[in-house]
C-alpha positions as CSV (number, residue, x, y, z in Angstrom):
1,M,-33.0,19.8,-38.2
2,P,-29.5,19.1,-36.2
3,R,-27.0,16.8,-37.6
4,L,-26.1,14.3,-34.9
5,I,-23.7,12.4,-36.6
6,G,-20.4,12.0,-35.0
7,R,-21.7,13.4,-31.3
8,T,-21.2,11.1,-28.2
9,S,-23.4,11.3,-25.3
10,K,-21.6,12.3,-22.0
11,A,-24.1,10.5,-19.8
12,P,-21.6,7.8,-18.9
13,L,-18.9,10.4,-18.1
14,Y,-21.1,12.2,-15.6
15,T,-22.3,8.9,-14.4
16,I,-18.8,7.9,-13.5
17,L,-17.7,11.4,-12.0
18,A,-21.0,11.4,-9.7
19,L,-20.0,7.7,-8.3
20,F,-16.5,9.1,-7.6
21,V,-17.7,12.0,-5.8
22,V,-20.2,9.9,-3.6
23,A,-17.6,7.4,-2.8
24,A,-15.1,10.2,-1.8
25,V,-17.7,11.9,0.3
26,A,-18.9,8.7,1.8
27,T,-15.1,7.9,2.8
28,E,-14.6,11.1,4.5
29,L,-17.7,10.9,6.6
30,E,-16.7,7.3,7.6
31,Y,-13.3,8.5,8.8
32,E,-14.8,11.4,10.3
33,G,-17.1,9.2,12.4
34,V,-20.3,10.6,11.2
35,I,-21.6,7.5,9.6
36,D,-20.3,3.8,10.7
37,L,-20.7,1.5,7.9
38,V,-17.3,-0.2,8.7
39,P,-16.7,-1.0,12.4
40,G,-13.0,0.1,13.4
41,Y,-12.3,2.2,10.5
42,G,-11.6,6.1,11.0
43,R,-10.5,8.2,13.6
44,N,-10.3,7.2,17.3
45,T,-10.1,10.2,19.2
46,A,-11.7,10.6,22.9
47,S,-14.1,13.0,22.0
48,M,-16.0,10.1,19.9
49,K,-16.0,7.6,22.7
50,L,-18.8,6.9,25.3
51,P,-17.4,6.8,28.5
52,D,-17.7,3.3,30.2
53,I,-20.1,3.5,32.8
54,R,-19.2,-0.2,34.2
55,T,-15.7,0.6,35.4
56,P,-15.6,3.5,38.4
57,R,-12.9,6.1,37.7
58,S,-10.2,6.1,40.1
């Protein structure tokens, strides 16, 4: 029978690390414009904008 005295679980550490990784990935995807959870956050490049069809080009 193994002795478990003095051993601690690493599950809370792995959970916190996983949350940080998920937050970092979500922030990067939001910044790149793949997802849009926060309006007005992220890059503002011309390739990501939809053309405005209401105003004619001159």
